[in-house]
Structure formats: C-alpha cells, structure tokens
C-alpha angles and dihedrals in degrees: 000000000000091000090050092050092049091049092051091047090050092051090049091051091050092050091047090053088051090052091052090051089053091053091049092048093052099036092101096039111131092203126112117309112260089223090072102029102046133056116264102181124057135180121184144173121207140186121207135190092246093212095128094046087052090056098049096044092059095249082134109029097271128103130185110261094014106047099181100042115110108195124222108233125213087249089067091060091067103026109051091150097057136088136197125248122215117314115233137182138188090220135260124298127205139183122195143176123202133185121202108233096172132004091269101026128078127179128190149113137274140198122199134184134191133166135192126197136187134182118238120221135194111249094220101045102020088226119143111256101172149324132258126202140188118207121193124194119179129192112196142169112229137210128186133189113201109200097178119042120180133152094266108014132053127183117198151157132204149130143239128215133182146100131307138191123218115202119191118195128191122200128181132184090238101081092196092064115101113225114170124215116241123215128190132179123208145152116284133191148157126213116201113188093175137019137158132197128185134184145071118265091335115044143177124224142190130196140183116208152129126252145053095337094054137246095295130034130182130176149122138257149164128249130184145163115233091202094054115025093173099059093111098041095079 
C-alpha cells in the first residue's frame, strides 16, 4: 500500500508540474482572459467502488494504521455464538463544490458517504438473528490541478483531506437485547492521480484514485461562470 501511495503522489506531482508549465507558457498570451471564458464554479455528484473504505473500516480484518488488527465489536460481547455473513455495499457517494482560483488551480470542499452491512447468523441453527452495519461519513477540503483545459474536456489531478466519522450499528431480532452503537473519528482523504471530465454546462467525469471514495469514481456535475453565462452557447 505504501508503494501505491508513493506512486500516486509522484504522478500527482508530475501533473502539477505540467500545470505550472501550462501557466508559464500562456502567461503572455494576448487571447481572451480565462476568468471570462472558462467555468469557475463546479458542483458534482460521484459514485465510487468503496473497496478501499471497506478495507480501512475493518469490514475485512484490516484497519488503517494497524493492518492486522481485527477489532472486537460490542455486538460480540452479547453474541458469542453468532457469525457474520458476507459484507456488502452499494458503493460510496460524494458531493463536492470547487471554485477555480487560477486557470489550473481549483479549491473546494467535499462530503462522502459509504455504508457496509452484513447479516448475523446463529452458529447452531444458521438462522439469521440480526444485521450489523458500518456507516462512514467524511468531510474534506479539496484541491485540484487541471493540466489540460479546453472548452469541452478537462484533465486533472488532486487530493482531498479532512475528518471522518465511522458509525457501527448492531441490530438483533431480540428487541430486549442491548447492543450499543460505536462511533469513531479519524483522518480521511482521497488521492486522485488522474481524472477527466467532459461536457458543456453539464458534464460527466471519471477518476482513478486511492482513499475513502474508492479506487474508481464516476459521476456527473454542472459547471458555470457567473461572469459569462453564455460561454458554452457558442
């Protein structure tokens, strides 16, 4: 994992250097100002594969910072004769807003959510006796470096960093059984070495990355320029 992180960080640094070169190359361009010809505000919704969040939440027995530690949940205190079925998730979901500070630099914020659930069975009868779930909500600041900027296509890299809360819930069919909910706060992040978005006002995008949104993210969004609302009508 460390090698993968270092590789992604290296790619991000290379792409950032490319963005700086683009700024230097166009610094003396007498063409139209990017502030009026390119979008400056962007809202987007994304769906990720959620594989990496599954790893670091302990859905499989791996946690960030202590990769071989399998925690004992409060549910285990009362249900020694039970076992979990297969964990499943519908993916991770994220909402973000970005503002274009420079032609190549965007700053903003992002919220992501992912949940994982598993049925709980009795060891003796194999009957379902409940369901456990892990919910992850992350609040992150976001930075993007766009190294190719055209009217319809943008190539970029970036990362997000912030705080996240992990909420574990334990439900059993026996309503008289007390099963507390466990909450943990920790650092969250997403490294995106490569992303592409394409479209006019509305656009679609795809990213590869590493973090709390997963290894792959796709979605759609809307970008605009309040100073020039007609930039995509030509």
